[in-house]
N, C-alpha and C positions, 0 to 999 in steps of 0.2 A: 504494500500500500504506500502510495507516495505521500510525502509530507503535506502536499496541497490538500489532501482529504483527511489527514489525521492530526488533529490538534494544530493545524496550521495557523488559524487565527489566534488561538490562545498563545502559541509560541511567539508570534509576531508582537502581540500586545504585551506579553511578559517581558520581552527583550526591550521594548520601548519603555516600559515602566522602570526597568532596571537602569537603563541609560539616563532617564529623567531623574531618578533617585541619585544616580551617580553625579549628575550636575549639581543637584542640591548639596550633596555631601562635599563636593570639591569646593563649593562656595564658602564652606566653613573650615576646610582642612588647613591646618597651620596657622589659623587665626584665633581670635578670642571668641568664646561662645559660652553659653550657660551649661554647667554640668551639675546634675543632681544624682542622688543615689536612691534606687528603688529599694535596695537593702544593702547592708554592709558588703562592700566589694563588688557591687553590681551597678555600675554607673550608666546613666542615660544622658544624652546631650541634646541640644537643640537640633543638631543634624539628624540624629536618630528619628526624632519626632516629626520633623518636616519631611524627611525622606519617606517615612511611613505614610504620612498623609497623602503625599503625591502618588505613591504606589496604590494605595487604597482607592483614591479618586480615579485613576486610570483603569484599574482592573474591574472595580465594581460598577463603574459607569458603562462599561462594555458588557459585563456579565453580571447583571444585578441579582440574579437568582442564586448565585453561588454562595457557599459559606465562606467564612473568614476566620483565620487564626493567625495572629501576629504577636510577636514579642511585646510590641508597644501599644497594644490595645487590650482592654479588659476582655477576658474570655467570655464567650456567650454559648450556653449549651445548645442554642438553636443550630449551631454548626453540625452537631451530632445527627441531626435529622436530614442534613443535606447530602446528596450523593456526590456532589463536586464541592471541593473546599480548597481555597488558596491558603498556603502556609508560608508565612513571610517573616523574614528578619531583615529590617531595612539596613542595619549595619551589624553583621556578624563579625565580632572582633572590635567592639567599641573601645576596649582598653588599648588596642593597637592604634586605632584612630586617634585617640587622645594623646598617645605617646609619639605620634608622627611616624609610626612604623607601617609601611605600605603593605600590610598583610591582613587586610580586612576586606569584606565583600558584601554586596547586596545579594540576598538569597531569596528566590521566589520559586515555590513549588506548587504544582496543582495535583490534587489527590482525587481519584475517582474510586468510590466504593472501597476506601481504605488503602488503595495502592497508588503510589506516585506515578503519574503518567507524563509529567513535564517538569523540567528543572532548568532554572537560569541562575547562574552565579556570575556576578560582575565585580571585578576589582577595578575601580575607576582610576586609581593612581597608575596602575600598570597597563590600563587599556585592554584588559583581558575579559572577553565575554564568552563564557562557557554556556552551552545550551544543549538540551536534548529533549526530544519528544518520543513517546513510546514506540518502539519498533523501528526507529529511524537512525539509531546510532547517536553519537555525541560529537560536538564540534567546538572548536576554539576559534573565535573570530572567523567563522565560516568554514574552517578546514577540519576534516575528520580527525578525531583523536581516538586513542586506544590505550588501555592499561598496559603496564609492563608485562613482558612475557617471562619474567624470572621464575624459575622453578624451585630454587634452593633458598632457604631462609638465610643461610650463612652469607653475610655480606650485603643483604638486602638493605635498601635505604628506606627507613621509616620516618615519616613526618609526624612530629608530636607537638603538643601544646607548648607554647612559650611559658605559660603560667603554671602548669602542673609541675610539682617537684620532680627534678630529674631522677632522684633515687627510685621513684616508682618504676622507671623504665629500665632499671639495671638488669632485670631478667632478660630484657630484649637487647640491651647494649652488649651483653656477652656474646651475642650471635650476629647482631645487625649494626649498621650505621644508623645513628639517631640524629635527626636534624630538627630543631625547634622551628615551627612556623605558626603564625598567629591563629586566625579564624579557622574553625573546623570546616566550615563550608568551603573556604578557599583551599584547605588541605585536601578535602575530598575531590575538588575539581582538579587540583594538580596531580593527584593519583590517577584520575580518569585520563589525564593527558600523558601519563607515563613519566611525569617529573619526579615521582617517588614510587617505590614499590608497594607501599601501604601506609595507612595511617590508623591510629587507634587512640582511644581515650579511656581512662579509668573512671572518669567523672560521669555523673548522670547528666544527660543532655536532652534538650527539648526537641520536639518535632521540627520547630522552625530553624533550629541549628543545622539539621542534617537532611531535611526532606529533599531539597533541590539537589544538593551535592550527591546524595546517595543515588538518586535517579540517574544523574549524569555518569557516575561510576558504573552502574549496571548497564546503561546503554553503551558504555565504552568497553564492555566485555568483562567487567569485574563483578565482585560480590560484596555485599554489605550485611553484617550480622550484628545483633546486639550482644551484650556480654554473656548471655545464656546460649548463644548460637542460633537464635531465631532470626528469620527475615523480618525487616521492619514493616510494621503495619501502622498506618497514619489515621488521623482524625479520631483518636481515642480520647476517652474522658480524661484520663491522666496522660497528658502528652509528653511522656518522659521515658527515656531508656537508660538503664544502668550499664554503661560501657558500650562502646561501638568499635567495630573493626571493619576496615575496608581494604581490599587488595584485589589482585587477580584471583581467579578461581583456584589456582594451584596453592596459593599461600594463605588465603583467607581463613580456611578451617584450622590450619596449624597455628596461626596467630591468635585466633579466637580461643583455642584450647589453652594456650599459655595465659591469655588474659583472664579466662574464666577461673583458672587455678589461682592466679594472683588475687582476684577479687574474693574468692572463697577463703583464701588464707587471711586476707585482711579482715573479713567479717568474723572469722573465728578468733582473730587476735583482739 
């Protein structure tokens, strides 16, 4: 099926919304702006809120019957009744944005009956627009991308959070090269493009953090699992996963097994 008949309009509008949000974000980047804390260690800026407003305006004006889940809006249980739901993080990696580290991204996913069917991740500083629609493969700035073909874990390049304690990744560092990168949405997109062999987090992450990036990884030939080894299901009442692993299909299961053991050991400790 061609992209013209398979979520073509949705992908076009999502990419437009991501670029528009990117313009809003870059109007603040490196300048003075208001920063507040939703809770300790969880900042939100004027840029987050204005980008979120622009994305919502663009998407819901075109698709008014769709549900909505965004990090920067009060959650509404009405989305649980919707068959289609937009899952949005206007700036995934707000801490990087504040610090001037160009490793944050706009993340826009579309979910149909619990499954991601479209993902757009846009890093406005780097000018990188990653996108994928179900069954059509993944692209970076219009060019096809694919996950790494590495089969051995030894020497694999893992992209990990800049803010998670490095000691957590020691179990992986003994086998792999570990490189800190900011936003998990951006890390997922880089893995989809083969710029890393995998990414993982010990943290609990929300649907809006990973929906778009996970779909892009899968359309690029990879696999994404939660800490328990399950495929991700979206538009859930509790929009949260405990641990996430993404890689090619050769490595994802092995990485997940190590992550699951480490999570289990931590909970016992």
